[in-house]
TORVEXFI-142678 format. One line per 10 residues: number of its first residue (from 1); their letters; for each residue x, y, z of C-alpha. Coordinates in steps of 0.02 Angstrom, whole numbers, plus 50000, padded with zeros to 5 digits. Each point is the difference from the previous one (the first is absolute). Last residue first. Example, Ala and Ser with C-alpha at 12.3 -4.5 7.8 and 13.67 -1.06 7.14 Angstrom:
2) sa) 50684,49947,50357 | 49931,49828,50033
END
This chain:
626) mmwipvgiwg) 51023,49853,50537 | 50152,50115,49991 | 49934,50157,50085 | 49927,49897,50141 | 50170,49925,50043 | 49975,49815,50039 | 50080,49936,50162 | 49841,49972,50100 | 49821,50007,49941 | 50030,49891,49848
616) nisllavlyc) 49893,49849,50041 | 50150,49888,50036 | 50073,50136,50112 | 49841,50020,50101 | 49988,49812,50030 | 50185,49983,50042 | 49995,50144,50124 | 49842,49930,50078 | 50083,49830,50020 | 50152,50084,50079
606) lffncfalll) 49881,50076,50127 | 49932,49825,50028 | 50170,49931,50044 | 50050,50153,50100 | 49850,49988,50115 | 50021,49813,50033 | 50186,50019,50032 | 49963,50140,50124 | 49873,49890,50090 | 50121,49854,50003
596) rlwrptlqfw) 50141,50105,50071 | 49882,50072,50131 | 49940,49826,50050 | 50182,49951,50034 | 50026,50134,50133 | 50120,50073,49954 | 50093,50070,49851 | 50188,49973,49998 | 49986,49840,49898 | 49906,50083,49856
586) rkylllssvi) 50094,50166,49995 | 50077,49977,49827 | 49848,49913,49926 | 49883,50132,50072 | 50112,50137,49932 | 49994,49920,49828 | 49809,49991,50009 | 49991,50184,50049 | 50112,50044,49852 | 49881,49905,49884
576) vfiafllmgl) 49846,50085,50074 | 50086,50170,49986 | 50044,49974,49818 | 49826,49940,49950 | 49912,50146,50084 | 50133,50117,49931 | 49951,49950,49823 | 49824,50067,50021 | 50062,50169,50063 | 50138,50004,49868
566) fisfstancs) 49883,49980,49851 | 49875,50127,50069 | 50141,50120,50043 | 50073,49976,49825 | 49834,50048,49921 | 49987,50157,50107 | 50180,50061,49991 | 50012,49967,49813 | 50025,49854,49883 | 49878,50026,49857
556) tflekhsadt) 49822,49961,49945 | 49922,49982,50172 | 50019,50186,50038 | 49885,50042,49855 | 49856,49925,50099 | 49996,50151,50115 | 49826,50020,50076 | 49913,49839,50048 | 50138,49877,49952 | 50124,50101,50101
546) lgmlryaaif) 49889,49988,50154 | 49980,49812,49978 | 50188,49973,49975 | 50037,50105,50154 | 49885,49888,50100 | 50090,49844,49939 | 50169,50077,50041 | 49944,50049,50176 | 49932,49824,50030 | 50164,49922,49941
536) cctgvtpllp) 50107,50117,50105 | 49894,49962,50154 | 50020,49813,49966 | 50189,50022,49985 | 50005,50090,50167 | 49908,49855,50081 | 50109,49874,49907 | 50156,50089,50072 | 49931,50014,50176 | 49965,49815,50033
526) igldmlkikr) 50180,49937,49972 | 50082,50170,50029 | 49961,49993,50186 | 50122,49855,50013 | 50139,50107,49927 | 49958,50140,50122 | 50028,49882,50145 | 49866,49966,50130 | 49971,50061,50178 | 50105,50157,49975
516) fltlvigvls) 49862,50113,50070 | 49985,50087,49831 | 50004,49830,49917 | 49853,49941,50106 | 49896,50150,49946 | 50042,49973,49816 | 49964,49814,50019 | 49823,50028,50063 | 49955,50106,49850 | 50094,49885,49882
506) fimyisiasi) 49921,49842,50071 | 49827,50073,49972 | 50041,50043,49819 | 50082,49830,49980 | 49842,49910,50055 | 49893,50100,49878 | 50121,49965,49856 | 49999,49815,50044 | 49809,49999,49999 | 50006,50073,49824
496) glyipikqil) 50117,49859,49949 | 49885,49872,50084 | 49852,50068,49903 | 50101,49989,49839 | 50057,49823,50041 | 49818,49948,50032 | 49924,50077,49843 | 50088,49898,49866 | 49966,49831,50080 | 49822,50059,50034
486) isawpvkryf) 49976,50031,49815 | 50046,49822,49951 | 49901,49932,50148 | 49840,50081,49937 | 50007,49890,49845 | 49967,50106,49844 | 49844,50062,49911 | 50037,50140,49878 | 49954,50183,50022 | 49978,50148,49882
476) sngygqffpq) 49970,50178,50056 | 49910,50104,49868 | 49903,50106,50121 | 49961,49896,50153 | 49959,49848,49895 | 50071,49849,49908 | 50005,49821,50065 | 50092,49852,49926 | 49986,49811,50008 | 50120,49897,49891
466) gmsdqalvfs) 49910,49885,49877 | 50128,50024,49862 | 49880,50106,49897 | 49972,50114,50149 | 49882,49966,50144 | 49868,50117,50071 | 49959,50129,50132 | 49952,50171,49933 | 49983,50168,50085 | 49940,50170,49937
456) piidekarfl) 49816,49960,49976 | 49884,50148,49972 | 49890,50101,50119 | 50125,50023,50140 | 49970,50028,50187 | 49999,49815,50050 | 50149,49958,49890 | 49963,49904,49842 | 50033,49821,49950 | 50020,49899,49840
446) gngihilsdv) 50025,49812,50012 | 49868,49962,49869 | 49862,50095,50091 | 49965,50159,50098 | 50091,49948,50159 | 50012,50132,50137 | 50167,50028,50083 | 50011,50003,50190 | 50164,50083,50046 | 50103,49953,50153
436) qgnekkvllr) 50127,50127,50061 | 50152,49923,50085 | 50127,50117,49920 | 50056,49859,49884 | 49826,49986,49925 | 49870,49868,50043 | 49873,49961,49865 | 49831,49923,50039 | 49900,49953,49844 | 49814,50030,50016
426) drsigrleig) 49848,49928,49908 | 49964,49855,50120 | 50142,50020,50124 | 50173,49967,49932 | 50169,49982,50084 | 50171,50070,50039 | 50069,50061,49835 | 50164,50065,50070 | 50088,50151,49928 | 50179,50042,49955
416) gfirryfewr) 50095,50163,50009 | 50134,49951,50127 | 50119,49891,49899 | 49965,50053,49821 | 49974,50175,50068 | 50178,49999,50066 | 50068,50009,49822 | 49922,50172,49981 | 50153,50110,49971 | 50097,49884,49885
406) dnkpnmfqyy) 49857,49906,49920 | 49912,50158,49942 | 49816,50006,49963 | 49972,49846,50109 | 49904,49857,49919 | 49997,49836,50099 | 49914,50014,50169 | 49994,49825,50076 | 49836,49911,50032 | 49966,49895,50156
396) gllpkikqed) 49856,49878,50002 | 49832,49968,49919 | 49997,49934,49822 | 49941,49825,50048 | 49848,50082,50081 | 49949,50092,49841 | 49937,49863,49884 | 49917,49885,50127 | 49932,50152,50093 | 49911,50073,49848
386) iplstlkpps) 49971,50174,50069 | 49821,50062,50009 | 49957,50148,49888 | 49988,50185,50038 | 49893,50145,49943 | 50013,50189,49996 | 49863,50113,49938 | 50086,50147,49918 | 50007,50168,50090 | 49882,50129,49925
376) inktlfdeia) 50074,50143,49898 | 49934,50176,50030 | 50140,50048,50121 | 50132,49918,49890 | 50094,50153,49938 | 49994,50096,50165 | 50049,49849,50105 | 50141,49968,49877 | 50061,50179,50018 | 50000,49994,50190
366) qsipwmnvvs) 50086,49830,50003 | 50137,50055,49881 | 50041,50153,50104 | 50002,49896,50161 | 50111,49869,49913 | 50130,50124,49936 | 50120,49984,50148 | 50151,50105,49953 | 50152,50001,49888 | 50000,50186,49962
356) naaiayaiga) 49943,50098,49848 | 49830,49918,49992 | 49909,49918,49855 | 49821,49948,49969 | 49912,49923,49852 | 49817,49951,49991 | 49886,49887,49902 | 49817,49950,49987 | 49896,49924,49861 | 49936,49852,50103
346) ernfflwsvf) 50049,49876,49864 | 50164,50090,49962 | 50060,50003,50179 | 50144,50118,50031 | 50149,50038,50112 | 50157,50108,49982 | 50104,50031,50156 | 50152,50109,50029 | 50142,50029,50125 | 50139,50127,49985
336) gegkgnhgrl) 50157,50054,50094 | 50120,49880,49914 | 49883,49871,49928 | 49841,49905,50039 | 49875,49947,49869 | 49830,49919,49996 | 49912,49904,49863 | 49825,49962,49942 | 49854,49888,50044 | 49847,50030,50106
326) svkknnpfld) 49876,49873,50066 | 49828,50070,50037 | 49894,50015,50158 | 50106,49955,50153 | 50164,50064,49928 | 50142,49884,50053 | 50024,49887,49849 | 50138,50089,49902 | 50038,49947,49822 | 50171,50047,49932
316) ngltygtqlg) 50060,50086,49843 | 50135,49988,49867 | 49934,49845,49912 | 49929,49905,50149 | 50052,50007,50182 | 49882,49916,50123 | 49824,49938,50023 | 49958,49883,49857 | 50011,49836,50095 | 49934,49850,49902
306) aqsaitshii) 50132,49864,50024 | 50085,50055,49840 | 50005,50174,50076 | 50092,49930,50151 | 50121,49911,49882 | 50046,50173,49936 | 50005,50052,49817 | 49845,50082,49929 | 49921,50118,50126 | 49860,50096,49914
296) emeklyvnnp) 49967,50187,50016 | 50113,50050,49854 | 49891,49893,49886 | 49855,50116,50040 | 50101,50147,49933 | 50038,49896,49846 | 49816,49969,49966 | 49955,50180,50045 | 50114,50070,49866 | 50188,50031,50015
286) ltsnasgnll) 50038,50178,49940 | 50050,50047,49823 | 49825,49962,49936 | 49933,50157,50085 | 49817,49964,50040 | 50051,49981,50181 | 49961,49888,50147 | 49868,50049,50127 | 50070,49965,50174 | 50185,49995,49959
276) ylmfkamdea) 49982,50149,49883 | 49914,50101,50136 | 50146,49949,50113 | 50128,50071,49879 | 49909,50166,49986 | 49989,50013,50190 | 50186,49960,50012 | 50035,50144,49881 | 49905,50128,50103 | 50066,49939,50167
266) nsvlassagn) 50183,50009,49950 | 50135,49891,49925 | 50180,49939,50022 | 50043,49819,49960 | 50180,49941,50028 | 49981,49839,50103 | 50015,49832,49913 | 50046,50057,49825 | 50133,50116,50073 | 50142,49936,49888
256) sgpkyfpvpr) 50110,49923,50136 | 49991,50092,50166 | 49899,50158,49993 | 50084,50171,49990 | 49973,50072,50171 | 49908,50147,50077 | 50057,50047,50174 | 49885,49981,50151 | 49945,50160,50086 | 49989,49989,50190
246) fegdkfdygt) 49834,50016,50088 | 50003,50022,50189 | 49934,49912,50155 | 50149,49887,50029 | 49993,49934,49822 | 49882,50029,49855 | 50093,49968,49836 | 49943,50116,49862 | 49976,49997,49811 | 49985,50167,49910
236) afnpmrtghl) 49854,50013,49880 | 50054,50029,49820 | 49932,50154,49910 | 50165,50091,49980 | 50102,49844,49954 | 50130,49920,50115 | 50116,49890,49899 | 50013,49815,50039 | 50046,49966,49818 | 49890,49853,49951
226) dflsnsmnlp) 49836,50081,50054 | 49866,49918,49894 | 49866,50122,49942 | 49822,50056,50029 | 49940,50180,49980 | 49931,49981,49823 | 49891,49850,50038 | 49897,50030,49843 | 49939,49820,50003 | 50070,49963,49825
216) sfiqqqlykd) 50162,50091,50051 | 50029,49909,50165 | 49976,49824,49934 | 50090,49973,49832 | 50116,50150,49990 | 50041,50016,50184 | 50013,49812,50016 | 50120,49989,49852 | 50104,50145,50062 | 50021,49914,50169
206) wpmgtvkeii) 50049,49834,49920 | 50133,50078,49891 | 49970,49962,49815 | 50030,49850,49887 | 49828,49928,50036 | 50045,49820,50043 | 50167,50029,50085 | 49942,50158,50089 | 49844,49914,50068 | 50111,49855,50053
196) yglvnygpns) 50112,50122,50095 | 49851,50065,50097 | 49950,49820,50038 | 50175,49967,50068 | 49981,50149,50118 | 49835,49919,50048 | 50089,49842,50057 | 50128,50108,50092 | 49861,50063,50114 | 49961,49825,50063
186) ysmmtgpkwr) 49849,49953,50105 | 49996,49812,50032 | 49857,49900,49926 | 49995,49811,49997 | 50035,49850,49887 | 50004,50089,49833 | 50187,49987,49978 | 50075,49849,50091 | 50086,50066,50155 | 50138,50125,50042
176) vtlsnsvaki) 50029,50076,49827 | 50154,50112,50006 | 49973,50176,49934 | 50030,50100,50159 | 50189,50028,49978 | 49958,50045,49818 | 49934,50168,50060 | 50131,50111,49913 | 50009,49874,49856 | 49821,50048,49959
166) aeigllpkes) 50042,50186,49985 | 50153,49956,49894 | 49883,49908,49881 | 49920,50163,49947 | 50023,50157,50101 | 50054,50053,50174 | 49964,50184,50030 | 50148,50119,49997 | 50111,50081,50132 | 50018,49843,50104
156) invmsnlqvd) 49913,49983,50168 | 49870,49872,49945 | 49882,49936,50132 | 49942,49830,50066 | 50153,49901,49941 | 50107,50001,50158 | 49857,49939,50109 | 49955,49852,49888 | 49842,50004,49894 | 49875,49860,50031
146) dfgathellh) 50056,49824,49967 | 49941,49912,49842 | 49882,49850,50007 | 49923,50032,49830 | 49828,50018,50082 | 49991,50189,50014 | 49838,50002,49897 | 50067,50101,49852 | 50171,49917,50007 | 49921,49827,50003
136) vlrvpdtdew) 49884,50046,49856 | 50149,50036,49888 | 50071,49826,50025 | 50142,49931,50106 | 50030,49822,49941 | 49939,49844,50090 | 50071,49845,49915 | 50163,50062,49924 | 50008,50157,50107 | 49992,49908,50168
126) rnnfpiepai) 50171,50061,50057 | 49946,50177,49965 | 50133,50136,49999 | 49968,50173,49930 | 50112,50113,49895 | 49886,50067,49862 | 50095,49976,49835 | 49881,49864,49941 | 49862,50130,49975 | 49837,49933,49931
116) arirdslklk) 50051,49817,49995 | 50078,50000,50174 | 49846,50091,50065 | 49890,49857,49940 | 49835,50059,49925 | 49844,49934,50088 | 49924,50173,50024 | 50014,50027,49813 | 50087,50146,49915 | 49989,50101,49839
106) gkavlqqigm) 49820,49949,49965 | 49932,50176,50019 | 49899,49949,50153 | 50158,49924,50077 | 50090,50165,49968 | 49859,50090,50092 | 50014,49875,50142 | 50185,50043,50015 | 49958,50185,50012 | 49864,49961,50127
96) avffktvsaf) 50127,49905,50104 | 50114,50153,49994 | 49854,50108,50054 | 49956,49890,50148 | 50183,49987,50047 | 50014,50189,50019 | 49884,49985,50151 | 50165,49947,50079 | 50061,50178,50032 | 49857,50126,49978
86) hfqtlqdvpr) 50103,50160,50009 | 49878,50145,50018 | 49964,50143,49880 | 49891,50145,50057 | 49873,50038,49863 | 49841,49965,50098 | 50059,50104,50146 | 50121,49978,50146 | 50043,50162,50088 | 50170,50087,49991
76) rkqldaygmg) 50047,50055,50176 | 50176,50039,49936 | 50081,49902,50141 | 49865,49867,50006 | 50004,49960,49815 | 49855,49900,49926 | 49891,50058,50143 | 49835,49941,50071 | 49852,49957,49892 | 49970,49926,49830
66) gvylmsdnkv) 49908,50007,49836 | 49883,49903,49890 | 49833,49948,50074 | 49846,49918,49927 | 50067,49975,49824 | 49864,49921,49893 | 49981,49848,49888 | 49965,49864,50129 | 50066,50076,50161 | 50162,50094,50017
56) iavmlgpine) 50104,50058,50148 | 50171,50085,49987 | 50090,50053,50160 | 50175,50070,50028 | 50052,50024,50181 | 50130,50113,50079 | 50094,50007,50165 | 49921,49843,50075 | 50021,49998,50189 | 49869,49863,50027
46) kqiitdlqkh) 49885,50109,50106 | 50013,50153,49889 | 49980,49896,49843 | 49847,49917,50076 | 49910,50163,50041 | 50024,50060,49821 | 49932,49836,49937 | 49840,50023,50102 | 49979,50179,49940 | 50022,49946,49820
36) lqaitnskek) 49874,49860,50026 | 49874,50124,50070 | 50030,50119,49854 | 49977,49856,49879 | 49833,49961,50082 | 49949,50183,50002 | 50042,50016,49817 | 49900,49845,49958 | 49850,50063,50099 | 50014,50171,49916
26) stvqraatfy) 50008,49921,49827 | 49849,49892,50040 | 49905,50151,50069 | 50045,50105,49848 | 49950,49861,49882 | 49833,49983,50090 | 49972,50188,49992 | 50030,49998,49812 | 49886,49847,49984 | 49859,50088,50094
16) saallviiyf) 50017,50166,49911 | 49996,49914,49830 | 49845,49904,50051 | 49914,50160,50061 | 50043,50092,49838 | 49939,49854,49892 | 49835,49993,50096 | 49976,50190,49985 | 50037,49993,49813 | 49870,49862,49975
6) tklnim) 49868,50098,50098 | 50025,50152,49886 | 49990,49892,49842 | 49833,49921,50045 | 49985,49824,50069 | 49857,49896,49922
END
């Protein structure tokens, strides 16, 4: 029998052991976080990231909440756990959660028709009688709307846009381009409509509703929706890194009502939100685990009906590229800011990162994911043989079908296709336009995964009409078409580009010959004018890209920049037409005959390019009036 003295000694030794064990564990954890912090600090130096916000959670604990670098480079104000970053499109996740909350309360259903909820919303859908736009289509970006137009991205008026007027401000994107629910195409205006629907159903502004119903229950006291574009003391300053230096980007009032892009938050609040995502909440105000799970399911696309669940769901996307666990969430990119929010509820891991410059976040993400998944074993991957009788008839050329914006990405329908070249046991060979051939691994029922992925992100199937389709490479959607139909569209474009190249050479030679009076100045104008027009077009397109990156407000009105873009593209058309008139006038004076024919060939296909660009709205349409 143990006496009392011996018992006390045993208890003291046990207490000492467990105390020491806790200290060692805490020290190991601290050292691990310290190593990660050092690794991230190295990355932000290499990637030219001025400031970085980081929140990392696991199961029910916050592993790291803070930041590094500077929120304001001029004032040398460091990023900490309270520094507020603009999260841009991560806003959509919260708006979708607000809609899901109203679904949980019985005030909405995912199948509700938008025309029935709010008939005043100005959208056009020529399939409305048989295939109406429903609430789920807005949530999953499958309504078929265009993305926001250049002149509607920001609001330069003195006040925020409110109510139905905010939706009318983006109505130039609200035309349905295919039957709703067919395929996904990212549309900011669709989420502006969702914000308006929240207002219509609840009787209060969408941002106030989300603050009251989501932020407050989670004690996210430093989160808000920036509808005014006003610089607040704790906001990080957004920067554009150009020519080796950081330039501050102005704050804007968001286009429309801000429901697609206005979120501002910090590391502390994002950590609270992620803990809720992983564990749910006892607060009945918030959607419970059943409704959170519902937000991870794709409901509306024909790819999902064929079994593919990789893609955009209710306000979040599923990403297949981690080699141990699949992560879902949302990313955002705005004026001087980029942000990522990712989580896996089953694995109990989540992280949020944001930077105050539009930079490469992948190295940051990779370091954090390696840290979070270091004790997780990769899944055992399998494959299944392909049913050749079923799949072989589906091989062929597939045309890309779902650009975000038909105006600026029309060329992707012509040049963005893929070719399903063949099958080999459990592999599908896919040739992309750049010549790269991917070998996709079959996991069954027409679902495929990339070699490096752990979940399928490709599907090959037929729709209800028996038409073959393929979805993969993000949410890109392809339909099988005859190769000849695409070739007919490509050849004139290639010939038009060849004509530009020929005229550039002719112009250089012609300038020299004109100086030596070997050819007339009028004849030099035939190749020179299209060459100058091409240079104007390229300069205008580049100016448009630079303006989009740092001065979007210039698209909203007629000014020197927007007019220069309009004029530069228009001059291409004008100079090609004038060149053609000169060729007609000088036709019989030009010798030899082969030269006349070559010039006629070049001008014909240059006129084709002018017509193509004009039809698709690149030429002759003032940006500020789109």
